[in-house]
Backbone as a printed PyTorch tensor [residue, N CA C, xyz], in Angstrom:
tensor([[[ 81.8340,  72.4300, 105.1830],
         [ 82.6000,  72.8950, 106.5510],
         [ 83.4340,  73.6790, 106.2080]],

        [[ 83.6810,  74.2630, 107.6370],
         [ 84.8240,  75.0060, 107.3410],
         [ 85.6190,  74.3040, 108.5690]],

        [[ 86.7970,  73.8260, 108.6960],
         [ 87.5620,  73.7290, 109.2950],
         [ 88.4140,  74.2280, 110.6840]],

        [[ 87.7420,  75.7950, 111.0190],
         [ 87.6220,  75.8440, 112.1610],
         [ 87.1280,  75.4580, 113.5950]],

        [[ 87.3760,  75.4360, 114.7130],
         [ 86.8480,  74.7390, 116.0930],
         [ 85.6520,  75.8390, 116.3670]],

        [[ 85.3450,  74.9580, 116.7140],
         [ 83.4950,  75.1050, 116.8370],
         [ 83.4200,  75.7640, 118.5060]],

        [[ 84.6200,  75.8350, 119.6460],
         [ 84.5160,  76.2370, 120.9300],
         [ 86.1590,  76.0830, 121.8560]],

        [[ 86.2170,  76.6950, 122.3980],
         [ 87.5500,  76.4660, 123.4170],
         [ 87.3090,  75.4970, 124.6790]],

        [[ 86.4230,  75.9300, 125.6610],
         [ 86.3570,  75.1770, 126.6430],
         [ 84.6810,  74.6590, 126.4740]],

        [[ 84.1400,  75.4620, 126.3470],
         [ 82.2270,  74.7810, 126.2740],
         [ 81.6030,  75.1810, 125.1330]],

        [[ 80.6640,  74.0620, 124.9150],
         [ 79.8630,  74.0940, 123.6530],
         [ 78.8140,  75.1730, 123.1050]],

        [[ 78.4390,  75.9510, 124.1490],
         [ 77.7030,  76.8050, 123.9380],
         [ 78.5630,  78.3490, 124.7640]],

        [[ 78.0580,  79.2830, 124.4000],
         [ 77.8720,  80.5900, 125.4080],
         [ 79.6920,  81.3280, 125.3070]],

        [[ 80.2610,  80.7360, 124.3390],
         [ 81.3550,  81.4810, 124.1770],
         [ 81.2020,  82.7560, 123.3150]],

        [[ 81.9380,  84.1890, 123.2760],
         [ 81.9170,  84.6710, 122.8940],
         [ 82.9620,  85.2200, 121.7930]],

        [[ 83.6570,  85.2640, 120.6910],
         [ 84.4190,  85.8610, 120.1350],
         [ 84.0650,  87.0670, 119.7260]],

        [[ 85.8270,  87.3270, 120.1350],
         [ 85.9220,  88.7100, 120.0070],
         [ 86.9660,  89.5260, 119.1130]],

        [[ 86.9250,  90.4190, 118.0460],
         [ 87.9740,  91.0550, 117.2930],
         [ 87.6180,  92.2270, 117.3020]],

        [[ 88.7650,  93.1530, 116.3050],
         [ 88.4870,  94.3680, 116.6400],
         [ 88.8050,  94.9950, 114.2710]],

        [[ 88.3960,  95.5550, 114.0320],
         [ 89.4220,  95.9770, 112.5470],
         [ 89.2100,  97.4500, 112.8130]],

        [[ 90.7090,  97.9360, 111.6720],
         [ 90.8190,  99.3440, 111.4950],
         [ 92.3740,  99.6960, 112.6860]],

        [[ 92.6370,  98.7570, 113.7240],
         [ 93.6790,  99.2290, 114.2680],
         [ 94.8370, 100.0670, 113.5840]],

        [[ 95.4260,  99.8950, 112.4930],
         [ 96.7950, 100.3320, 111.4950],
         [ 96.0800, 101.2480, 110.8910]],

        [[ 94.7590, 101.8940, 110.9160],
         [ 94.4050, 103.0010, 109.3610],
         [ 94.7930, 104.0240, 110.2240]],

        [[ 94.9090, 105.2450, 109.6080],
         [ 95.0390, 106.4100, 109.5410],
         [ 94.0320, 107.2920, 109.7860]],

        [[ 92.8590, 106.7680, 110.0350],
         [ 91.5620, 107.7730, 109.6120],
         [ 89.8610, 106.4740, 109.8610]],

        [[ 89.2660, 107.0220, 110.9160],
         [ 88.3480, 106.5850, 111.0050],
         [ 88.3010, 105.6760, 112.6400]],

        [[ 87.0650, 105.4920, 112.8610],
         [ 86.8930, 104.3650, 114.3520],
         [ 87.8090, 102.9440, 114.2180]],

        [[ 87.9070, 103.0630, 115.1250],
         [ 88.1590, 101.5150, 115.5710],
         [ 87.5840, 100.4580, 115.6110]],

        [[ 87.2100,  99.5250, 115.1700],
         [ 85.3500,  98.7770, 115.3670],
         [ 85.4790,  97.2750, 116.2960]],

        [[ 84.8260,  96.7770, 116.8580],
         [ 85.1240,  95.7790, 117.3670],
         [ 83.8800,  94.6930, 117.0730]],

        [[ 83.2480,  93.5810, 117.0920],
         [ 82.5100,  92.6940, 117.0060],
         [ 82.5700,  91.8590, 118.3360]],

        [[ 81.3960,  91.2300, 118.9240],
         [ 81.0450,  90.2800, 119.8510],
         [ 79.8690,  89.3850, 119.2760]],

        [[ 80.3680,  88.2660, 119.1050],
         [ 79.7360,  87.2320, 118.5770],
         [ 79.7850,  85.6010, 119.4980]],

        [[ 78.1500,  85.3450, 119.9140],
         [ 77.9890,  84.6290, 120.2070],
         [ 77.7570,  83.4280, 118.9020]],

        [[ 78.2870,  82.1780, 118.7100],
         [ 77.4450,  81.2010, 117.6240],
         [ 77.2970,  80.0720, 118.4170]],

        [[ 75.7800,  79.6450, 117.8410],
         [ 75.2580,  78.3780, 118.5760],
         [ 76.5350,  76.8170, 118.2580]],

        [[ 77.4350,  75.9290, 118.9070],
         [ 78.0790,  74.8770, 118.4870],
         [ 77.7090,  74.4170, 117.1490]],

        [[ 76.2140,  74.0520, 116.7190],
         [ 76.7130,  73.3860, 115.2180],
         [ 76.2100,  74.3030, 114.1670]],

        [[ 76.5530,  76.0660, 114.4500],
         [ 76.7820,  76.7130, 113.6510],
         [ 78.0980,  76.7400, 112.9040]],

        [[ 77.6230,  76.4700, 111.6770],
         [ 79.1370,  76.7050, 110.5810],
         [ 78.8330,  76.9010, 108.7080]],

        [[ 79.9570,  77.4320, 108.5260],
         [ 80.1200,  78.0430, 107.1380],
         [ 81.4130,  77.6520, 106.4990]],

        [[ 81.2220,  77.0470, 105.2950],
         [ 82.1060,  76.4560, 104.3390],
         [ 83.4280,  77.8930, 104.0610]],

        [[ 82.7980,  78.8510, 104.0150],
         [ 83.7600,  80.2850, 103.9700],
         [ 84.4650,  80.6260, 104.8900]],

        [[ 83.7080,  80.1250, 106.2950],
         [ 83.9320,  81.1890, 107.4390],
         [ 85.6270,  80.9780, 107.8150]],

        [[ 85.9430,  82.3030, 107.9090],
         [ 87.5870,  82.0720, 108.0860],
         [ 87.5220,  83.5190, 108.6020]],

        [[ 89.2420,  83.3420, 109.0120],
         [ 89.6580,  84.6480, 109.1100],
         [ 89.0440,  85.7420, 108.3160]],

        [[ 89.0680,  87.1030, 108.4590],
         [ 88.5090,  88.1280, 107.3690],
         [ 89.2800,  88.1210, 106.3280]],

        [[ 90.2320,  88.6310, 106.7940],
         [ 91.6120,  89.2780, 106.1560],
         [ 91.9470,  87.5810, 104.9990]],

        [[ 91.5620,  86.9280, 105.3190],
         [ 91.5290,  85.6440, 104.2300],
         [ 90.6620,  86.0390, 102.8740]],

        [[ 89.6710,  86.4640, 102.9800],
         [ 89.0160,  86.3800, 102.1390],
         [ 88.4140,  87.8690, 101.6890]],

        [[ 87.6990,  87.6520, 100.2660],
         [ 87.1330,  88.9840,  99.6960],
         [ 86.0810,  89.2640,  99.7460]],

        [[ 85.7810,  90.6820,  99.6060],
         [ 85.0160,  91.4810,  99.7310],
         [ 83.3530,  90.8540, 100.0140]],

        [[ 83.1560,  90.0720,  98.5570],
         [ 82.1120,  89.4660,  98.2480],
         [ 82.0000,  88.3000,  99.3990]],

        [[ 82.8280,  87.3480,  99.7600],
         [ 82.9740,  86.9210, 100.5090],
         [ 82.5800,  86.6340, 102.1010]],

        [[ 82.8460,  88.1680, 102.5010],
         [ 83.0920,  88.5980, 103.7950],
         [ 81.3540,  89.0350, 103.8940]],

        [[ 80.7660,  89.6170, 102.8260],
         [ 79.3530,  90.0410, 102.4710],
         [ 78.5380,  89.0070, 102.8370]],

        [[ 78.6890,  87.7460, 102.0250],
         [ 78.0040,  86.4180, 102.3200],
         [ 77.8190,  85.9930, 103.7770]],

        [[ 78.9960,  86.1180, 104.4600],
         [ 78.8450,  85.7150, 105.8990],
         [ 78.3930,  86.7180, 106.6650]],

        [[ 78.6500,  88.2920, 106.3180],
         [ 78.1650,  89.1700, 107.2040],
         [ 76.7910,  88.7010, 107.7710]],

        [[ 75.8110,  87.8780, 106.2630],
         [ 74.7070,  88.1330, 106.6930],
         [ 74.2680,  86.6720, 106.9970]],

        [[ 75.0480,  86.0070, 107.1150],
         [ 74.8480,  83.7990, 107.5070],
         [ 75.4200,  84.6440, 109.4500]],

        [[ 76.3560,  85.5660, 109.4910],
         [ 76.5490,  85.8310, 110.8120],
         [ 75.4240,  86.1190, 112.1350]],

        [[ 74.7450,  87.3240, 111.2120],
         [ 73.6320,  88.0290, 112.1130],
         [ 72.5530,  87.5030, 111.7710]],

        [[ 72.1110,  86.1600, 110.8540],
         [ 71.2480,  85.2720, 110.5510],
         [ 71.1330,  84.0630, 111.9490]],

        [[ 72.5310,  83.2220, 111.9230],
         [ 73.0370,  82.9110, 112.8080],
         [ 73.1740,  82.7540, 114.2000]],

        [[ 73.8930,  84.0490, 114.3630],
         [ 74.7940,  83.7130, 115.6480],
         [ 73.2310,  83.9370, 116.8550]],

        [[ 73.3270,  83.3280, 117.8500],
         [ 72.7940,  83.5590, 119.3290],
         [ 72.7250,  84.9820, 119.6340]],

        [[ 73.9080,  86.0180, 119.5760],
         [ 73.6850,  87.0270, 119.9170],
         [ 74.9470,  87.3300, 119.1370]],

        [[ 74.8300,  89.2630, 118.7960],
         [ 75.9680,  89.5820, 118.2160],
         [ 76.0390,  91.5180, 118.2770]],

        [[ 77.0790,  91.7840, 118.5410],
         [ 76.6860,  93.2660, 118.7340],
         [ 78.2200,  93.9440, 117.7800]],

        [[ 78.1230,  95.2810, 117.7170],
         [ 79.3810,  96.0740, 117.4340],
         [ 79.3510,  97.2210, 117.7980]],

        [[ 80.5050,  97.4390, 118.7330],
         [ 81.0760,  98.5860, 119.1550],
         [ 81.7630,  99.6510, 118.2780]],

        [[ 82.8700, 100.4110, 118.9200],
         [ 83.7950, 101.2770, 118.0910],
         [ 84.1070, 102.3340, 119.3560]],

        [[ 85.4290, 102.7970, 118.4660],
         [ 86.4150, 104.2160, 120.1150],
         [ 86.4890, 104.9690, 118.4930]],

        [[ 86.1810, 106.1500, 118.6510],
         [ 86.2350, 107.1240, 118.0620],
         [ 88.1080, 107.6840, 117.4780]],

        [[ 88.0600, 108.1580, 116.7410],
         [ 89.7090, 108.2590, 116.2620],
         [ 90.2820, 109.3030, 117.3570]],

        [[ 89.6630, 110.9800, 117.9810],
         [ 89.4930, 111.3960, 119.2760],
         [ 90.0730, 110.4230, 120.0970]],

        [[ 89.4690, 108.9760, 120.7160],
         [ 88.9970, 108.5120, 121.9650],
         [ 90.4910, 107.6800, 121.7050]],

        [[ 91.1690, 107.1450, 120.4260],
         [ 92.1820, 106.5780, 120.1130],
         [ 93.5070, 107.7450, 120.5390]],

        [[ 93.3410, 109.0250, 119.8180],
         [ 94.4300, 110.0060, 119.9260],
         [ 94.6330, 110.0810, 121.6670]],

        [[ 93.2920, 109.9300, 122.6560],
         [ 93.4900, 110.4800, 123.3850],
         [ 94.3110, 108.8780, 124.5850]],

        [[ 93.6540, 107.8160, 123.8930],
         [ 94.0970, 106.4950, 125.2350],
         [ 94.9570, 105.6920, 124.4620]],

        [[ 95.1940, 105.6180, 123.3590],
         [ 95.9130, 105.2470, 122.2590],
         [ 95.1770, 103.7110, 121.4340]],

        [[ 95.5950, 103.1510, 120.6950],
         [ 94.9240, 102.4060, 119.7010],
         [ 94.7280, 101.3490, 120.9740]],

        [[ 95.7810, 100.7640, 121.4000],
         [ 95.7130,  99.1340, 121.7520],
         [ 94.0770,  99.7310, 123.1930]],

        [[ 93.9390, 100.8620, 124.1140],
         [ 93.3760, 100.9180, 124.6660],
         [ 91.5010, 101.0540, 124.1300]],

        [[ 91.6920, 101.8470, 123.1030],
         [ 90.4900, 102.4110, 121.9530],
         [ 90.1220, 100.9400, 121.7440]],

        [[ 90.6270,  99.6820, 121.4580],
         [ 90.5880,  98.6410, 120.6090],
         [ 90.0800,  97.5690, 121.8480]],

        [[ 90.4290,  98.1310, 123.1040],
         [ 89.9550,  97.3910, 124.1100],
         [ 87.9270,  98.0300, 124.5120]],

        [[ 88.3850,  99.2350, 124.4370],
         [ 87.0030, 100.1890, 124.4590],
         [ 86.1770,  99.4000, 123.6400]],

        [[ 86.6790,  99.0890, 122.6840],
         [ 85.8490,  99.0170, 121.4690],
         [ 84.8300,  97.7050, 121.8320]],

        [[ 86.0810,  96.6170, 122.3860],
         [ 84.8480,  95.3240, 122.4660],
         [ 84.4360,  95.4630, 123.9530]],

        [[ 84.3900,  96.3110, 124.4630],
         [ 83.9280,  96.5050, 126.1490],
         [ 82.1910,  97.0320, 125.2700]],

        [[ 82.5520,  97.7450, 124.4010],
         [ 81.2260,  98.7130, 124.2260],
         [ 80.0490,  97.3220, 123.4050]],

        [[ 80.9560,  96.5710, 122.8240],
         [ 80.2370,  95.6050, 121.6780],
         [ 79.6090,  94.7430, 122.6870]],

        [[ 80.6420,  93.9250, 124.2100],
         [ 80.3500,  93.7000, 124.6810],
         [ 78.5750,  94.1280, 125.6580]],

        [[ 78.7870,  95.4400, 126.0330],
         [ 78.0470,  95.8710, 126.6210],
         [ 76.5880,  95.7690, 125.6400]],

        [[ 76.7940,  95.6640, 124.2990],
         [ 75.4680,  95.8580, 123.8420],
         [ 75.0720,  94.3880, 123.2000]],

        [[ 75.5000,  93.3070, 123.8170],
         [ 75.7160,  92.0930, 123.3570],
         [ 73.6740,  91.1390, 123.9740]],

        [[ 73.8850,  91.5640, 124.8120],
         [ 72.5530,  90.6970, 125.0940],
         [ 72.1770,  89.7140, 126.1010]],

        [[ 73.3820,  89.0850, 125.7650],
         [ 73.4660,  87.9530, 126.2430],
         [ 74.6050,  88.0360, 126.8410]],

        [[ 74.7850,  87.2580, 128.4000],
         [ 76.3080,  87.2230, 128.9370],
         [ 76.6450,  85.6920, 128.8040]],

        [[ 77.7000,  85.7110, 127.9770],
         [ 78.7510,  84.8410, 127.6920],
         [ 79.4400,  84.1650, 128.7420]],

        [[ 79.6490,  82.8130, 128.7100],
         [ 80.3400,  82.5340, 129.5290],
         [ 81.7560,  82.4210, 129.8900]],

        [[ 82.1140,  82.4200, 128.4930],
         [ 83.6490,  82.7310, 128.1400],
         [ 83.8130,  83.7710, 126.7560]],

        [[ 85.0430,  85.0330, 127.3210],
         [ 85.5450,  85.5860, 126.1250],
         [ 86.7320,  85.0810, 125.1030]],

        [[ 86.4190,  84.7810, 124.2320],
         [ 87.8760,  84.7660, 123.2860],
         [ 88.2670,  85.8380, 122.7900]],

        [[ 89.6580,  86.0180, 123.1130],
         [ 90.0260,  87.2580, 122.0720],
         [ 90.5130,  86.9440, 121.0970]],

        [[ 90.8960,  87.5640, 120.2330],
         [ 91.7290,  87.8070, 118.7740],
         [ 93.0030,  88.1860, 119.3320]],

        [[ 93.9430,  87.6140, 119.5010],
         [ 95.5210,  88.4140, 119.9420],
         [ 96.2280,  88.2130, 120.9390]],

        [[ 96.5360,  88.7950, 121.9110],
         [ 97.2890,  88.3120, 122.8010],
         [ 97.4300,  88.9470, 124.2240]],

        [[ 96.6350,  90.5440, 124.1630],
         [ 96.3150,  91.1390, 125.1740],
         [ 94.9900,  91.5820, 125.0580]],

        [[ 94.2710,  91.6780, 126.2240],
         [ 92.8560,  91.8950, 126.6530],
         [ 92.7400,  92.9710, 127.7500]],

        [[ 91.9870,  93.8020, 127.9140],
         [ 91.4090,  94.5500, 129.2750],
         [ 90.3230,  93.6110, 129.8500]],

        [[ 90.2560,  92.9650, 131.2180],
         [ 89.1840,  92.2940, 131.6260],
         [ 87.9230,  93.3340, 131.7110]],

        [[ 86.8700,  92.2830, 131.2810],
         [ 85.7550,  92.5380, 131.3130],
         [ 84.4800,  92.4250, 132.2370]],

        [[ 84.3010,  92.9540, 133.1820],
         [ 83.3260,  92.5330, 134.2660],
         [ 83.9950,  91.6690, 135.0840]],

        [[ 83.7430,  90.2810, 135.2840],
         [ 84.0980,  89.1290, 136.0030],
         [ 84.0800,  87.6770, 135.0020]],

        [[ 83.8850,  88.4840, 133.9180],
         [ 83.9240,  87.1900, 132.8240],
         [ 85.4480,  86.8670, 132.5570]],

        [[ 85.8450,  85.5750, 132.4220],
         [ 86.7490,  85.1470, 131.9470],
         [ 87.1950,  85.5030, 130.7280]],

        [[ 88.2400,  85.1170, 130.3810],
         [ 88.8490,  85.4020, 128.8970],
         [ 89.9860,  84.3850, 128.2650]],

        [[ 90.1400,  84.4190, 127.3880],
         [ 91.3150,  83.7150, 127.2570],
         [ 91.7020,  84.0410, 125.5300]],

        [[ 92.8710,  84.8080, 125.9030],
         [ 93.1720,  85.2320, 124.2260],
         [ 94.0730,  84.2390, 123.2740]],

        [[ 94.1570,  84.4560, 122.3160],
         [ 94.4290,  83.5910, 121.2230],
         [ 95.0260,  83.7730, 119.9380]],

        [[ 96.4670,  84.0370, 120.0040],
         [ 97.0380,  85.1320, 118.7060],
         [ 96.4130,  84.0310, 117.5750]],

        [[ 96.1500,  84.4130, 116.4130],
         [ 95.6240,  83.7800, 115.5090],
         [ 94.2550,  83.4540, 115.5270]],

        [[ 93.6280,  84.0430, 116.5700],
         [ 92.2880,  82.9520, 116.5150],
         [ 90.9030,  83.1980, 115.7390]],

        [[ 91.3810,  84.2530, 115.1050],
         [ 90.5960,  84.5800, 113.4220],
         [ 90.1280,  83.6240, 112.8070]],

        [[ 91.9150,  82.6890, 112.6020],
         [ 91.9710,  81.7880, 111.4110],
         [ 91.5960,  80.2720, 112.7670]],

        [[ 90.7680,  80.2890, 113.6450],
         [ 90.8420,  78.9050, 114.3680],
         [ 89.4990,  78.9440, 115.0300]],

        [[ 89.0620,  79.6250, 115.5050],
         [ 87.4420,  79.4160, 116.3680],
         [ 86.8350,  80.4990, 115.4190]],

        [[ 85.6320,  79.3560, 115.4470],
         [ 84.5980,  80.3150, 114.3650],
         [ 83.7520,  81.4130, 114.9870]],

        [[ 83.9530,  81.3060, 116.4580],
         [ 83.2860,  82.8910, 116.7050],
         [ 84.0790,  84.0790, 116.6020]],

        [[ 85.3220,  83.6700, 116.8900],
         [ 86.1600,  84.9870, 116.6630],
         [ 86.2970,  85.0730, 115.1240]],

        [[ 86.1480,  84.1180, 113.7820],
         [ 86.4910,  84.5280, 112.8960],
         [ 85.1340,  85.2710, 112.5350]],

        [[ 84.0220,  84.8870, 112.9760],
         [ 82.5140,  85.4810, 112.4500],
         [ 82.8770,  86.6930, 113.6150]],

        [[ 83.0170,  87.2460, 114.6780],
         [ 83.6140,  88.2340, 115.0950],
         [ 84.3160,  89.0380, 114.1400]],

        [[ 85.3980,  89.1520, 113.3340],
         [ 86.0300,  89.5110, 112.4900],
         [ 85.4040,  89.6590, 111.3060]],

        [[ 84.6570,  89.1770, 110.7790],
         [ 83.6530,  89.3070, 109.5880],
         [ 82.7660,  90.6830, 110.2470]],

        [[ 81.8930,  90.6350, 111.4170],
         [ 81.4270,  91.7390, 111.2390],
         [ 82.0710,  92.9620, 111.4950]],

        [[ 83.3550,  93.1010, 112.3850],
         [ 84.0300,  94.1300, 112.5440],
         [ 84.5190,  95.0360, 111.2860]],

        [[ 85.1620,  93.8190, 110.5520],
         [ 85.7570,  94.6040, 109.3500],
         [ 84.6590,  94.8740, 108.3940]],

        [[ 83.5390,  93.8720, 108.1190],
         [ 82.4300,  94.7440, 107.2390],
         [ 81.7820,  95.9250, 107.7010]],

        [[ 81.3540,  96.3840, 109.1150],
         [ 80.8790,  96.9330, 109.5860],
         [ 81.9520,  97.9080, 109.0950]],

        [[ 82.8070,  98.0980, 109.5700],
         [ 83.8980,  99.3640, 109.5370],
         [ 84.1520,  99.8130, 107.8110]],

        [[ 84.1870,  98.7770, 107.2260],
         [ 84.5450,  98.3520, 105.8430],
         [ 83.4380, 100.1790, 105.0540]],

        [[ 82.0110,  99.5090, 105.7220],
         [ 80.8370, 100.2320, 104.8610],
         [ 80.7340, 101.4580, 105.9420]],

        [[ 81.3920, 101.6670, 106.8390],
         [ 81.2690, 103.3490, 107.2140],
         [ 82.2190, 103.8870, 106.1820]],

        [[ 83.7920, 103.4150, 106.4820],
         [ 84.7440, 104.5510, 105.6470],
         [ 83.6360, 104.7100, 104.0920]],

        [[ 83.2100, 103.6100, 103.6670],
         [ 82.6220, 103.6900, 101.9920],
         [ 81.7030, 105.1200, 102.6340]],

        [[ 80.7740, 104.9600, 103.3580],
         [ 79.9200, 106.0010, 103.4120],
         [ 80.3300, 107.5890, 103.3060]],

        [[ 81.7750, 107.3910, 103.8060],
         [ 82.3360, 108.7760, 104.2770],
         [ 82.9160, 109.0550, 103.1530]],

        [[ 83.2350, 108.3950, 101.9940],
         [ 83.8660, 108.7710, 100.9390],
         [ 83.7350, 109.9620,  99.9230]],

        [[ 81.8800, 110.1760,  99.7960],
         [ 81.1970, 110.2450,  99.2090],
         [ 82.0630, 112.3400,  99.5440]],

        [[ 82.0440, 112.4840, 100.8900],
         [ 82.3180, 114.0260, 101.5340],
         [ 83.7050, 114.0490, 101.1580]],

        [[ 84.4700, 113.0680, 101.2720],
         [ 86.1490, 113.1040, 101.2580],
         [ 86.6340, 112.2990, 100.2900]],

        [[ 86.4800, 112.2560,  99.1710],
         [ 86.9660, 111.6250,  97.5110],
         [ 88.3470, 111.8010,  97.6570]],

        [[ 88.9090, 113.0570,  98.2950],
         [ 90.1640, 112.7300,  97.7660],
         [ 91.1230, 112.2350,  98.3370]],

        [[ 90.1590, 111.2910,  99.7690],
         [ 91.8310, 110.8490, 100.3250],
         [ 91.0950, 108.9280, 100.1610]],

        [[ 90.3370, 109.1430,  99.2320],
         [ 90.0870, 107.3470,  98.7060],
         [ 89.6140, 106.0510,  99.2980]],

        [[ 89.2110, 107.1520, 100.4210],
         [ 88.5860, 105.8050, 101.6870],
         [ 87.6950, 104.9980, 101.0280]],

        [[ 87.2570, 105.1950,  99.7680],
         [ 86.3560, 103.7610,  99.1840],
         [ 86.9280, 102.7520,  98.8490]],

        [[ 88.2190, 102.8550,  98.8390],
         [ 88.8660, 101.9170,  98.3150],
         [ 89.9890, 101.4740,  99.4040]],

        [[ 90.8900, 102.3710,  99.8620],
         [ 91.5200, 101.8230, 100.9780],
         [ 91.1390, 101.9720, 102.5630]],

        [[ 89.9620, 102.1490, 102.6150],
         [ 89.1260, 102.3080, 104.2200],
         [ 89.9800, 103.1150, 104.9520]],

        [[ 90.6210, 103.8520, 104.9340],
         [ 91.5170, 104.4320, 105.6660],
         [ 92.8500, 104.1210, 106.0450]],

        [[ 92.8790, 103.2690, 105.6210],
         [ 94.7660, 102.2600, 105.6500],
         [ 95.6090, 103.4270, 105.2750]],

        [[ 96.9240, 103.3070, 105.1990],
         [ 98.6170, 104.1400, 104.8930],
         [ 98.5980, 103.8550, 103.7360]],

        [[ 97.9000, 104.0020, 102.3290],
         [ 98.2690, 103.9050, 101.2620],
         [ 98.6880, 105.1960, 100.6900]],

        [[ 99.7800, 104.6850,  99.6990],
         [100.6370, 105.8920,  98.9830],
         [ 99.5060, 107.1350,  98.9680]],

        [[ 98.4900, 106.5000,  98.3050],
         [ 97.1950, 107.5190,  98.2320],
         [ 96.5210, 108.5770,  99.2490]],

        [[ 96.6960, 108.0130, 100.0640],
         [ 95.7720, 108.6840, 100.8080],
         [ 96.8220, 109.2600, 102.0670]],

        [[ 98.4300, 108.8650, 101.6520],
         [ 99.3260, 109.9070, 102.2090],
         [ 99.7760, 111.0630, 101.7140]],

        [[ 99.7370, 110.4100, 100.5770],
         [ 99.8260, 112.1450,  99.6350],
         [ 98.6480, 113.0130,  99.9200]],

        [[ 97.5530, 112.5830,  99.7690],
         [ 95.9950, 113.2040, 100.1350],
         [ 96.2470, 114.3720, 101.7340]],

        [[ 97.0420, 113.7340, 102.2100],
         [ 96.8810, 114.1450, 103.5830],
         [ 97.9710, 115.0070, 103.1880]],

        [[ 98.8090, 115.1530, 103.1080],
         [100.0070, 116.1390, 102.7520],
         [ 99.8170, 117.3700, 101.8990]],

        [[ 98.5840, 117.2020, 100.8180],
         [ 97.8980, 118.0240, 100.1470],
         [ 96.6340, 118.7030, 100.7930]],

        [[ 96.1480, 117.9730, 101.0950],
         [ 94.6490, 118.6890, 101.5070],
         [ 94.7960, 118.7190, 102.7630]],

        [[ 95.7890, 117.8090, 104.1800],
         [ 96.0330, 118.1650, 105.3700],
         [ 94.9040, 116.9610, 106.0020]],

        [[ 94.1880, 117.3490, 107.2350],
         [ 94.1140, 116.3130, 107.8620],
         [ 92.2110, 116.6400, 107.8740]],

        [[ 91.5950, 115.4280, 108.2870],
         [ 89.6830, 115.8160, 108.2910],
         [ 89.7820, 115.2780, 110.0950]],

        [[ 87.9900, 115.6660, 110.3800],
         [ 87.9680, 115.5200, 111.3290],
         [ 88.3770, 113.6900, 112.1210]],

        [[ 88.1990, 113.0260, 110.4890],
         [ 88.4360, 111.4110, 110.9240],
         [ 89.8380, 111.0510, 111.3160]],

        [[ 90.8240, 111.6580, 110.9030],
         [ 91.9180, 111.5720, 111.2890],
         [ 92.4460, 111.5690, 112.6540]],

        [[ 93.4120, 110.3810, 112.5810],
         [ 93.6810, 109.7240, 114.0310],
         [ 95.3320, 111.1560, 113.7210]],

        [[ 95.1630, 111.3900, 114.7900],
         [ 96.4450, 112.9810, 114.5990],
         [ 97.7010, 112.0060, 114.8660]],

        [[ 97.8980, 111.1740, 115.9220],
         [ 98.7350, 110.4580, 116.6290],
         [ 99.5660, 109.9780, 115.3260]],

        [[ 98.6400, 109.5610, 114.9340],
         [ 99.3650, 108.2520, 113.6930],
         [100.0470, 109.9210, 112.3760]],

        [[ 99.1800, 110.1390, 112.7020],
         [ 99.4570, 111.0550, 111.1960],
         [100.8560, 111.6440, 111.0920]],

        [[101.0610, 112.0420, 112.8080],
         [102.4830, 113.2300, 112.6000],
         [103.4100, 111.9540, 112.4460]],

        [[103.9710, 110.5200, 112.4850],
         [104.5360, 110.0170, 111.7750],
         [104.9260, 109.6290, 110.4700]],

        [[103.0120, 110.2180, 109.6040],
         [103.1140, 109.6270, 108.1350],
         [103.7470, 111.1440, 107.9440]],

        [[103.2030, 112.2170, 108.4850],
         [104.0140, 113.3830, 108.0270],
         [105.6320, 113.6050, 108.0960]],

        [[105.7900, 113.0710, 109.2480],
         [107.5160, 112.6450, 109.1430],
         [107.8530, 112.1620, 107.5340]],

        [[106.7030, 111.0170, 107.9230],
         [107.9750, 110.4080, 106.3050],
         [107.6920, 110.9150, 105.2290]],

        [[106.6150, 111.7650, 105.0820],
         [106.1950, 112.7260, 104.0870],
         [107.0800, 113.4000, 103.8220]],

        [[108.0020, 114.1450, 104.9610],
         [108.5250, 115.1980, 104.8240],
         [110.1040, 114.4620, 104.3940]],

        [[110.8020, 113.7760, 104.7490],
         [111.5330, 113.2180, 104.4020],
         [112.6350, 113.3140, 103.0060]]])
């Protein structure tokens, strides 16, 4: 069994929400919404950042097989540039909830801020992906979905090493931007700061 809590207020009907890709230079921000049965548990279940890739993929399959409902939403690089990364993260979460198919009784959101969704009550939890199973499950799906997406882009953009850095600001990624410029997948508002750093 994991040491995470099964629920916050209700024995069932809580949707965990988390996102992946907020700190990236390229690619969308992706979010997941997951409702787990109260008794659903896995010994590996935890914050996705505390797991290796193989563990995350095991849990990805487990979440999809055991969740009452799950869904993925995203916001594009263009939307991130237009409305900023925080609002784009909320947008991705709302899109995941739009596709969930089952209306939850409460939204458990990883972090300290959230934009209300319809009339549903929500509860923000800093470090929630390491506390509640539903948020941990959402973190797994958001992370693996985004990683797989960035890997799928790699063959057409090999210079940026997205198969390894997944769009995050590694030195190889930043040097590739300096050498080859931006792609259609890059967030221009993020990369202005990177370009200044490389020019120093």
